[in-house]
mmCIF file of the C-alpha atoms, coordinates in Angstrom:
data_MODEL
# 
_entry.id   MODEL 
# 
loop_
_atom_site.group_PDB 
_atom_site.id 
_atom_site.type_symbol 
_atom_site.label_atom_id 
_atom_site.label_alt_id 
_atom_site.label_comp_id 
_atom_site.label_asym_id 
_atom_site.label_entity_id 
_atom_site.label_seq_id 
_atom_site.pdbx_PDB_ins_code 
_atom_site.Cartn_x 
_atom_site.Cartn_y 
_atom_site.Cartn_z 
_atom_site.occupancy 
_atom_site.B_iso_or_equiv 
_atom_site.pdbx_formal_charge 
_atom_site.auth_seq_id 
_atom_site.auth_comp_id 
_atom_site.auth_asym_id 
_atom_site.auth_atom_id 
_atom_site.pdbx_PDB_model_num 
ATOM 1   C CA . UNK A 1 1   ? 32.091  -18.610 -18.710 1.00 0.00 ? 1   UNK A CA 1 
ATOM 2   C CA . UNK A 1 2   ? 33.915  -15.732 -17.041 1.00 0.00 ? 2   UNK A CA 1 
ATOM 3   C CA . UNK A 1 3   ? 33.310  -15.818 -13.240 1.00 0.00 ? 3   UNK A CA 1 
ATOM 4   C CA . UNK A 1 4   ? 32.704  -12.050 -13.079 1.00 0.00 ? 4   UNK A CA 1 
ATOM 5   C CA . UNK A 1 5   ? 29.955  -12.352 -15.694 1.00 0.00 ? 5   UNK A CA 1 
ATOM 6   C CA . UNK A 1 6   ? 28.350  -15.131 -13.702 1.00 0.00 ? 6   UNK A CA 1 
ATOM 7   C CA . UNK A 1 7   ? 28.505  -12.960 -10.575 1.00 0.00 ? 7   UNK A CA 1 
ATOM 8   C CA . UNK A 1 8   ? 27.097  -9.923  -12.415 1.00 0.00 ? 8   UNK A CA 1 
ATOM 9   C CA . UNK A 1 9   ? 24.090  -11.691 -13.926 1.00 0.00 ? 9   UNK A CA 1 
ATOM 10  C CA . UNK A 1 10  ? 23.265  -13.749 -10.860 1.00 0.00 ? 10  UNK A CA 1 
ATOM 11  C CA . UNK A 1 11  ? 23.416  -10.559 -8.774  1.00 0.00 ? 11  UNK A CA 1 
ATOM 12  C CA . UNK A 1 12  ? 20.920  -8.964  -11.164 1.00 0.00 ? 12  UNK A CA 1 
ATOM 13  C CA . UNK A 1 13  ? 18.608  -11.927 -10.642 1.00 0.00 ? 13  UNK A CA 1 
ATOM 14  C CA . UNK A 1 14  ? 19.198  -11.773 -6.895  1.00 0.00 ? 14  UNK A CA 1 
ATOM 15  C CA . UNK A 1 15  ? 18.100  -8.115  -7.035  1.00 0.00 ? 15  UNK A CA 1 
ATOM 16  C CA . UNK A 1 16  ? 14.772  -9.302  -8.458  1.00 0.00 ? 16  UNK A CA 1 
ATOM 17  C CA . UNK A 1 17  ? 14.492  -11.927 -5.714  1.00 0.00 ? 17  UNK A CA 1 
ATOM 18  C CA . UNK A 1 18  ? 15.383  -9.408  -2.992  1.00 0.00 ? 18  UNK A CA 1 
ATOM 19  C CA . UNK A 1 19  ? 12.770  -6.957  -4.337  1.00 0.00 ? 19  UNK A CA 1 
ATOM 20  C CA . UNK A 1 20  ? 10.094  -9.654  -4.327  1.00 0.00 ? 20  UNK A CA 1 
ATOM 21  C CA . UNK A 1 21  ? 11.051  -10.744 -0.800  1.00 0.00 ? 21  UNK A CA 1 
ATOM 22  C CA . UNK A 1 22  ? 10.830  -7.142  0.446   1.00 0.00 ? 22  UNK A CA 1 
ATOM 23  C CA . UNK A 1 23  ? 7.451   -6.606  -1.246  1.00 0.00 ? 23  UNK A CA 1 
ATOM 24  C CA . UNK A 1 24  ? 6.164   -9.865  0.255   1.00 0.00 ? 24  UNK A CA 1 
ATOM 25  C CA . UNK A 1 25  ? 7.367   -8.843  3.721   1.00 0.00 ? 25  UNK A CA 1 
ATOM 26  C CA . UNK A 1 26  ? 5.758   -5.410  3.379   1.00 0.00 ? 26  UNK A CA 1 
ATOM 27  C CA . UNK A 1 27  ? 2.488   -7.136  2.505   1.00 0.00 ? 27  UNK A CA 1 
ATOM 28  C CA . UNK A 1 28  ? 2.703   -9.219  5.673   1.00 0.00 ? 28  UNK A CA 1 
ATOM 29  C CA . UNK A 1 29  ? 3.572   -6.290  7.917   1.00 0.00 ? 29  UNK A CA 1 
ATOM 30  C CA . UNK A 1 30  ? 2.175   -2.820  7.225   1.00 0.00 ? 30  UNK A CA 1 
ATOM 31  C CA . UNK A 1 31  ? 4.949   -1.187  9.226   1.00 0.00 ? 31  UNK A CA 1 
ATOM 32  C CA . UNK A 1 32  ? 7.664   -2.591  6.920   1.00 0.00 ? 32  UNK A CA 1 
ATOM 33  C CA . UNK A 1 33  ? 9.574   0.528   5.862   1.00 0.00 ? 33  UNK A CA 1 
ATOM 34  C CA . UNK A 1 34  ? 12.104  1.286   3.151   1.00 0.00 ? 34  UNK A CA 1 
ATOM 35  C CA . UNK A 1 35  ? 14.805  1.007   5.835   1.00 0.00 ? 35  UNK A CA 1 
ATOM 36  C CA . UNK A 1 36  ? 13.667  -2.549  6.561   1.00 0.00 ? 36  UNK A CA 1 
ATOM 37  C CA . UNK A 1 37  ? 13.859  -3.199  2.819   1.00 0.00 ? 37  UNK A CA 1 
ATOM 38  C CA . UNK A 1 38  ? 17.391  -1.802  2.604   1.00 0.00 ? 38  UNK A CA 1 
ATOM 39  C CA . UNK A 1 39  ? 18.399  -4.034  5.525   1.00 0.00 ? 39  UNK A CA 1 
ATOM 40  C CA . UNK A 1 40  ? 16.999  -7.131  3.810   1.00 0.00 ? 40  UNK A CA 1 
ATOM 41  C CA . UNK A 1 41  ? 18.675  -6.214  0.510   1.00 0.00 ? 41  UNK A CA 1 
ATOM 42  C CA . UNK A 1 42  ? 22.033  -5.630  2.223   1.00 0.00 ? 42  UNK A CA 1 
ATOM 43  C CA . UNK A 1 43  ? 21.755  -8.882  4.145   1.00 0.00 ? 43  UNK A CA 1 
ATOM 44  C CA . UNK A 1 44  ? 21.123  -10.846 0.947   1.00 0.00 ? 44  UNK A CA 1 
ATOM 45  C CA . UNK A 1 45  ? 23.994  -9.051  -0.803  1.00 0.00 ? 45  UNK A CA 1 
ATOM 46  C CA . UNK A 1 46  ? 26.450  -9.747  2.021   1.00 0.00 ? 46  UNK A CA 1 
ATOM 47  C CA . UNK A 1 47  ? 25.444  -13.400 2.365   1.00 0.00 ? 47  UNK A CA 1 
ATOM 48  C CA . UNK A 1 48  ? 25.829  -13.954 -1.382  1.00 0.00 ? 48  UNK A CA 1 
ATOM 49  C CA . UNK A 1 49  ? 29.207  -12.177 -1.317  1.00 0.00 ? 49  UNK A CA 1 
ATOM 50  C CA . UNK A 1 50  ? 30.548  -14.835 1.025   1.00 0.00 ? 50  UNK A CA 1 
ATOM 51  C CA . UNK A 1 51  ? 29.063  -17.579 -1.125  1.00 0.00 ? 51  UNK A CA 1 
ATOM 52  C CA . UNK A 1 52  ? 30.640  -16.079 -4.266  1.00 0.00 ? 52  UNK A CA 1 
ATOM 53  C CA . UNK A 1 53  ? 33.934  -15.550 -2.444  1.00 0.00 ? 53  UNK A CA 1 
ATOM 54  C CA . UNK A 1 54  ? 34.121  -19.204 -1.414  1.00 0.00 ? 54  UNK A CA 1 
ATOM 55  C CA . UNK A 1 55  ? 33.324  -20.323 -4.950  1.00 0.00 ? 55  UNK A CA 1 
ATOM 56  C CA . UNK A 1 56  ? 35.255  -17.843 -7.125  1.00 0.00 ? 56  UNK A CA 1 
ATOM 57  C CA . UNK A 1 57  ? 38.177  -16.425 -5.099  1.00 0.00 ? 57  UNK A CA 1 
ATOM 58  C CA . UNK A 1 58  ? 40.743  -18.544 -6.951  1.00 0.00 ? 58  UNK A CA 1 
ATOM 59  C CA . UNK A 1 59  ? 39.245  -17.714 -10.362 1.00 0.00 ? 59  UNK A CA 1 
ATOM 60  C CA . UNK A 1 60  ? 39.465  -13.892 -10.294 1.00 0.00 ? 60  UNK A CA 1 
ATOM 61  C CA . UNK A 1 61  ? 42.495  -11.600 -10.344 1.00 0.00 ? 61  UNK A CA 1 
ATOM 62  C CA . UNK A 1 62  ? 41.356  -9.488  -7.327  1.00 0.00 ? 62  UNK A CA 1 
ATOM 63  C CA . UNK A 1 63  ? 39.171  -10.691 -4.475  1.00 0.00 ? 63  UNK A CA 1 
ATOM 64  C CA . UNK A 1 64  ? 37.658  -7.175  -4.197  1.00 0.00 ? 64  UNK A CA 1 
ATOM 65  C CA . UNK A 1 65  ? 36.089  -7.642  -7.643  1.00 0.00 ? 65  UNK A CA 1 
ATOM 66  C CA . UNK A 1 66  ? 33.814  -10.294 -6.155  1.00 0.00 ? 66  UNK A CA 1 
ATOM 67  C CA . UNK A 1 67  ? 32.317  -7.688  -3.815  1.00 0.00 ? 67  UNK A CA 1 
ATOM 68  C CA . UNK A 1 68  ? 31.959  -4.860  -6.355  1.00 0.00 ? 68  UNK A CA 1 
ATOM 69  C CA . UNK A 1 69  ? 30.838  -6.747  -9.456  1.00 0.00 ? 69  UNK A CA 1 
ATOM 70  C CA . UNK A 1 70  ? 27.129  -6.229  -10.079 1.00 0.00 ? 70  UNK A CA 1 
ATOM 71  C CA . UNK A 1 71  ? 26.525  -3.974  -7.065  1.00 0.00 ? 71  UNK A CA 1 
ATOM 72  C CA . UNK A 1 72  ? 24.754  -1.314  -9.167  1.00 0.00 ? 72  UNK A CA 1 
ATOM 73  C CA . UNK A 1 73  ? 22.689  -3.859  -11.102 1.00 0.00 ? 73  UNK A CA 1 
ATOM 74  C CA . UNK A 1 74  ? 21.689  -5.591  -7.869  1.00 0.00 ? 74  UNK A CA 1 
ATOM 75  C CA . UNK A 1 75  ? 20.492  -2.497  -6.030  1.00 0.00 ? 75  UNK A CA 1 
ATOM 76  C CA . UNK A 1 76  ? 18.865  -0.878  -9.068  1.00 0.00 ? 76  UNK A CA 1 
ATOM 77  C CA . UNK A 1 77  ? 16.949  -4.069  -9.830  1.00 0.00 ? 77  UNK A CA 1 
ATOM 78  C CA . UNK A 1 78  ? 16.009  -4.440  -6.164  1.00 0.00 ? 78  UNK A CA 1 
ATOM 79  C CA . UNK A 1 79  ? 14.580  -0.920  -5.811  1.00 0.00 ? 79  UNK A CA 1 
ATOM 80  C CA . UNK A 1 80  ? 12.611  -1.107  -9.076  1.00 0.00 ? 80  UNK A CA 1 
ATOM 81  C CA . UNK A 1 81  ? 11.063  -4.488  -8.250  1.00 0.00 ? 81  UNK A CA 1 
ATOM 82  C CA . UNK A 1 82  ? 10.391  -3.567  -4.613  1.00 0.00 ? 82  UNK A CA 1 
ATOM 83  C CA . UNK A 1 83  ? 8.814   -0.243  -5.590  1.00 0.00 ? 83  UNK A CA 1 
ATOM 84  C CA . UNK A 1 84  ? 6.666   -1.794  -8.319  1.00 0.00 ? 84  UNK A CA 1 
ATOM 85  C CA . UNK A 1 85  ? 5.263   -4.617  -6.212  1.00 0.00 ? 85  UNK A CA 1 
ATOM 86  C CA . UNK A 1 86  ? 4.928   -2.432  -3.107  1.00 0.00 ? 86  UNK A CA 1 
ATOM 87  C CA . UNK A 1 87  ? 2.706   -0.129  -5.176  1.00 0.00 ? 87  UNK A CA 1 
ATOM 88  C CA . UNK A 1 88  ? 0.608   -3.075  -6.342  1.00 0.00 ? 88  UNK A CA 1 
ATOM 89  C CA . UNK A 1 89  ? -0.068  -4.371  -2.837  1.00 0.00 ? 89  UNK A CA 1 
ATOM 90  C CA . UNK A 1 90  ? -0.683  -1.014  -1.113  1.00 0.00 ? 90  UNK A CA 1 
ATOM 91  C CA . UNK A 1 91  ? -4.398  -0.725  -0.250  1.00 0.00 ? 91  UNK A CA 1 
ATOM 92  C CA . UNK A 1 92  ? -6.567  1.995   -1.773  1.00 0.00 ? 92  UNK A CA 1 
ATOM 93  C CA . UNK A 1 93  ? -9.696  3.387   -0.117  1.00 0.00 ? 93  UNK A CA 1 
ATOM 94  C CA . UNK A 1 94  ? -12.582 4.404   -2.392  1.00 0.00 ? 94  UNK A CA 1 
ATOM 95  C CA . UNK A 1 95  ? -16.093 5.655   -1.736  1.00 0.00 ? 95  UNK A CA 1 
ATOM 96  C CA . UNK A 1 96  ? -18.591 3.611   -3.754  1.00 0.00 ? 96  UNK A CA 1 
ATOM 97  C CA . UNK A 1 97  ? -21.764 5.338   -2.462  1.00 0.00 ? 97  UNK A CA 1 
ATOM 98  C CA . UNK A 1 98  ? -23.061 7.990   -2.590  1.00 0.00 ? 98  UNK A CA 1 
ATOM 99  C CA . UNK A 1 99  ? -21.963 9.391   -5.936  1.00 0.00 ? 99  UNK A CA 1 
ATOM 100 C CA . UNK A 1 100 ? -20.205 12.769  -5.798  1.00 0.00 ? 100 UNK A CA 1 
ATOM 101 C CA . UNK A 1 101 ? -22.610 15.673  -6.207  1.00 0.00 ? 101 UNK A CA 1 
ATOM 102 C CA . UNK A 1 102 ? -25.689 13.740  -5.068  1.00 0.00 ? 102 UNK A CA 1 
ATOM 103 C CA . UNK A 1 103 ? -28.363 16.033  -3.599  1.00 0.00 ? 103 UNK A CA 1 
ATOM 104 C CA . UNK A 1 104 ? -30.051 15.093  -0.316  1.00 0.00 ? 104 UNK A CA 1 
ATOM 105 C CA . UNK A 1 105 ? -32.935 16.660  1.593   1.00 0.00 ? 105 UNK A CA 1 
ATOM 106 C CA . UNK A 1 106 ? -33.882 16.472  5.280   1.00 0.00 ? 106 UNK A CA 1 
ATOM 107 C CA . UNK A 1 107 ? -35.406 13.051  5.966   1.00 0.00 ? 107 UNK A CA 1 
ATOM 108 C CA . UNK A 1 108 ? -33.299 11.279  3.303   1.00 0.00 ? 108 UNK A CA 1 
ATOM 109 C CA . UNK A 1 109 ? -31.276 8.254   4.325   1.00 0.00 ? 109 UNK A CA 1 
ATOM 110 C CA . UNK A 1 110 ? -27.688 8.410   3.070   1.00 0.00 ? 110 UNK A CA 1 
ATOM 111 C CA . UNK A 1 111 ? -26.104 4.994   2.553   1.00 0.00 ? 111 UNK A CA 1 
ATOM 112 C CA . UNK A 1 112 ? -22.325 5.245   2.719   1.00 0.00 ? 112 UNK A CA 1 
ATOM 113 C CA . UNK A 1 113 ? -20.212 2.481   1.172   1.00 0.00 ? 113 UNK A CA 1 
ATOM 114 C CA . UNK A 1 114 ? -16.413 2.379   1.178   1.00 0.00 ? 114 UNK A CA 1 
ATOM 115 C CA . UNK A 1 115 ? -14.169 -0.247  -0.385  1.00 0.00 ? 115 UNK A CA 1 
ATOM 116 C CA . UNK A 1 116 ? -10.565 -1.118  0.365   1.00 0.00 ? 116 UNK A CA 1 
ATOM 117 C CA . UNK A 1 117 ? -8.549  -3.162  -2.128  1.00 0.00 ? 117 UNK A CA 1 
ATOM 118 C CA . UNK A 1 118 ? -5.069  -3.191  -3.598  1.00 0.00 ? 118 UNK A CA 1 
ATOM 119 C CA . UNK A 1 119 ? -4.163  -2.535  -7.240  1.00 0.00 ? 119 UNK A CA 1 
ATOM 120 C CA . UNK A 1 120 ? -4.476  -6.258  -7.942  1.00 0.00 ? 120 UNK A CA 1 
ATOM 121 C CA . UNK A 1 121 ? -8.118  -6.201  -6.805  1.00 0.00 ? 121 UNK A CA 1 
ATOM 122 C CA . UNK A 1 122 ? -7.609  -8.136  -3.578  1.00 0.00 ? 122 UNK A CA 1 
ATOM 123 C CA . UNK A 1 123 ? -10.003 -6.932  -0.879  1.00 0.00 ? 123 UNK A CA 1 
ATOM 124 C CA . UNK A 1 124 ? -8.569  -5.764  2.430   1.00 0.00 ? 124 UNK A CA 1 
ATOM 125 C CA . UNK A 1 125 ? -10.488 -6.778  5.550   1.00 0.00 ? 125 UNK A CA 1 
ATOM 126 C CA . UNK A 1 126 ? -10.232 -5.753  9.172   1.00 0.00 ? 126 UNK A CA 1 
ATOM 127 C CA . UNK A 1 127 ? -10.063 -1.981  8.783   1.00 0.00 ? 127 UNK A CA 1 
ATOM 128 C CA . UNK A 1 128 ? -11.598 0.564   11.131  1.00 0.00 ? 128 UNK A CA 1 
ATOM 129 C CA . UNK A 1 129 ? -13.526 2.937   8.871   1.00 0.00 ? 129 UNK A CA 1 
ATOM 130 C CA . UNK A 1 130 ? -15.139 6.191   10.015  1.00 0.00 ? 130 UNK A CA 1 
ATOM 131 C CA . UNK A 1 131 ? -16.484 9.500   8.750   1.00 0.00 ? 131 UNK A CA 1 
ATOM 132 C CA . UNK A 1 132 ? -18.270 12.522  10.207  1.00 0.00 ? 132 UNK A CA 1 
ATOM 133 C CA . UNK A 1 133 ? -21.887 13.616  9.777   1.00 0.00 ? 133 UNK A CA 1 
ATOM 134 C CA . UNK A 1 134 ? -22.673 17.144  8.532   1.00 0.00 ? 134 UNK A CA 1 
ATOM 135 C CA . UNK A 1 135 ? -22.989 18.119  12.215  1.00 0.00 ? 135 UNK A CA 1 
ATOM 136 C CA . UNK A 1 136 ? -19.511 16.659  12.915  1.00 0.00 ? 136 UNK A CA 1 
ATOM 137 C CA . UNK A 1 137 ? -20.740 13.524  14.721  1.00 0.00 ? 137 UNK A CA 1 
ATOM 138 C CA . UNK A 1 138 ? -18.670 10.373  14.203  1.00 0.00 ? 138 UNK A CA 1 
ATOM 139 C CA . UNK A 1 139 ? -20.152 7.654   11.974  1.00 0.00 ? 139 UNK A CA 1 
ATOM 140 C CA . UNK A 1 140 ? -18.633 4.157   12.183  1.00 0.00 ? 140 UNK A CA 1 
ATOM 141 C CA . UNK A 1 141 ? -18.736 1.757   9.249   1.00 0.00 ? 141 UNK A CA 1 
ATOM 142 C CA . UNK A 1 142 ? -19.358 -1.975  9.528   1.00 0.00 ? 142 UNK A CA 1 
ATOM 143 C CA . UNK A 1 143 ? -17.693 -4.532  7.268   1.00 0.00 ? 143 UNK A CA 1 
ATOM 144 C CA . UNK A 1 144 ? -20.472 -6.395  5.438   1.00 0.00 ? 144 UNK A CA 1 
ATOM 145 C CA . UNK A 1 145 ? -18.232 -8.336  3.051   1.00 0.00 ? 145 UNK A CA 1 
ATOM 146 C CA . UNK A 1 146 ? -14.448 -8.601  2.657   1.00 0.00 ? 146 UNK A CA 1 
ATOM 147 C CA . UNK A 1 147 ? -13.142 -5.122  1.857   1.00 0.00 ? 147 UNK A CA 1 
ATOM 148 C CA . UNK A 1 148 ? -16.614 -3.514  1.727   1.00 0.00 ? 148 UNK A CA 1 
ATOM 149 C CA . UNK A 1 149 ? -17.679 -1.262  4.596   1.00 0.00 ? 149 UNK A CA 1 
ATOM 150 C CA . UNK A 1 150 ? -21.001 0.520   4.978   1.00 0.00 ? 150 UNK A CA 1 
ATOM 151 C CA . UNK A 1 151 ? -22.871 2.905   7.245   1.00 0.00 ? 151 UNK A CA 1 
ATOM 152 C CA . UNK A 1 152 ? -26.014 4.987   6.992   1.00 0.00 ? 152 UNK A CA 1 
ATOM 153 C CA . UNK A 1 153 ? -27.034 8.420   8.140   1.00 0.00 ? 153 UNK A CA 1 
ATOM 154 C CA . UNK A 1 154 ? -30.431 10.138  8.154   1.00 0.00 ? 154 UNK A CA 1 
ATOM 155 C CA . UNK A 1 155 ? -30.300 13.782  7.105   1.00 0.00 ? 155 UNK A CA 1 
ATOM 156 C CA . UNK A 1 156 ? -32.069 15.899  9.730   1.00 0.00 ? 156 UNK A CA 1 
ATOM 157 C CA . UNK A 1 157 ? -33.521 19.382  9.514   1.00 0.00 ? 157 UNK A CA 1 
ATOM 158 C CA . UNK A 1 158 ? -30.780 20.554  11.901  1.00 0.00 ? 158 UNK A CA 1 
ATOM 159 C CA . UNK A 1 159 ? -28.008 19.505  9.494   1.00 0.00 ? 159 UNK A CA 1 
ATOM 160 C CA . UNK A 1 160 ? -26.458 22.521  7.749   1.00 0.00 ? 160 UNK A CA 1 
ATOM 161 C CA . UNK A 1 161 ? -27.571 23.091  4.162   1.00 0.00 ? 161 UNK A CA 1 
ATOM 162 C CA . UNK A 1 162 ? -24.947 23.232  1.423   1.00 0.00 ? 162 UNK A CA 1 
ATOM 163 C CA . UNK A 1 163 ? -21.920 21.130  0.650   1.00 0.00 ? 163 UNK A CA 1 
ATOM 164 C CA . UNK A 1 164 ? -21.195 18.121  2.866   1.00 0.00 ? 164 UNK A CA 1 
ATOM 165 C CA . UNK A 1 165 ? -17.649 16.923  2.350   1.00 0.00 ? 165 UNK A CA 1 
ATOM 166 C CA . UNK A 1 166 ? -17.706 13.245  3.241   1.00 0.00 ? 166 UNK A CA 1 
ATOM 167 C CA . UNK A 1 167 ? -14.162 12.425  4.351   1.00 0.00 ? 167 UNK A CA 1 
ATOM 168 C CA . UNK A 1 168 ? -13.810 8.696   4.936   1.00 0.00 ? 168 UNK A CA 1 
ATOM 169 C CA . UNK A 1 169 ? -10.824 7.532   6.980   1.00 0.00 ? 169 UNK A CA 1 
ATOM 170 C CA . UNK A 1 170 ? -9.607  3.967   7.421   1.00 0.00 ? 170 UNK A CA 1 
ATOM 171 C CA . UNK A 1 171 ? -6.986  2.512   9.732   1.00 0.00 ? 171 UNK A CA 1 
ATOM 172 C CA . UNK A 1 172 ? -5.591  -0.880  8.906   1.00 0.00 ? 172 UNK A CA 1 
ATOM 173 C CA . UNK A 1 173 ? -2.734  -2.359  10.958  1.00 0.00 ? 173 UNK A CA 1 
ATOM 174 C CA . UNK A 1 174 ? -1.420  1.096   11.793  1.00 0.00 ? 174 UNK A CA 1 
ATOM 175 C CA . UNK A 1 175 ? -1.644  2.435   8.228   1.00 0.00 ? 175 UNK A CA 1 
ATOM 176 C CA . UNK A 1 176 ? -3.945  5.424   7.684   1.00 0.00 ? 176 UNK A CA 1 
ATOM 177 C CA . UNK A 1 177 ? -5.950  5.873   4.476   1.00 0.00 ? 177 UNK A CA 1 
ATOM 178 C CA . UNK A 1 178 ? -8.398  8.611   3.573   1.00 0.00 ? 178 UNK A CA 1 
ATOM 179 C CA . UNK A 1 179 ? -10.480 9.839   0.665   1.00 0.00 ? 179 UNK A CA 1 
ATOM 180 C CA . UNK A 1 180 ? -13.375 12.234  0.266   1.00 0.00 ? 180 UNK A CA 1 
ATOM 181 C CA . UNK A 1 181 ? -16.267 13.288  -1.927  1.00 0.00 ? 181 UNK A CA 1 
ATOM 182 C CA . UNK A 1 182 ? -18.748 16.149  -1.725  1.00 0.00 ? 182 UNK A CA 1 
ATOM 183 C CA . UNK A 1 183 ? -22.545 15.907  -1.755  1.00 0.00 ? 183 UNK A CA 1 
ATOM 184 C CA . UNK A 1 184 ? -25.174 18.617  -1.318  1.00 0.00 ? 184 UNK A CA 1 
ATOM 185 C CA . UNK A 1 185 ? -27.774 18.969  1.426   1.00 0.00 ? 185 UNK A CA 1 
ATOM 186 C CA . UNK A 1 186 ? -30.789 21.069  0.440   1.00 0.00 ? 186 UNK A CA 1 
ATOM 187 C CA . UNK A 1 187 ? -32.445 23.212  3.045   1.00 0.00 ? 187 UNK A CA 1 
ATOM 188 C CA . UNK A 1 188 ? -35.774 21.902  4.338   1.00 0.00 ? 188 UNK A CA 1 
ATOM 189 C CA . UNK A 1 189 ? -38.899 23.648  3.114   1.00 0.00 ? 189 UNK A CA 1 
# 
């Protein structure tokens, strides 16, 4: 088989491997950025260039072809695979309770439940999850099972009537997540 074809197709496969390595590393460290990914991809490309050069330099007409063959396929494959798997492992914060639009009255106990999981359904533990009461007092959530956080709040007669936008924020290894829903607080009679 033609050495340049071997280089091209193995570089395409190495792009897949580099993308998976970068996604795995980003799952281990939340502060793994695209620049870290580019560095890993370049490192793999350069190391394999020297391996290819040692193996194929006598079999190609120009040594520069070893460096340039498959460069586009490698980096395109790398960015697609890295982006796809990075999206799958990125955690998502959702509010399970209460349901949006729920109506509460003074004296009601509001049970707040938030869940953090990735697109694959794996629960994410160890987050710091908070929200604010209608009177703007901080409410801290406790983790009762992996990826499930809960808190409760008793609606008081001093809480303002109308819409209460429950904005839940989570911090996990330096990464900030947030989501919100709106519920209604009726005025006391």
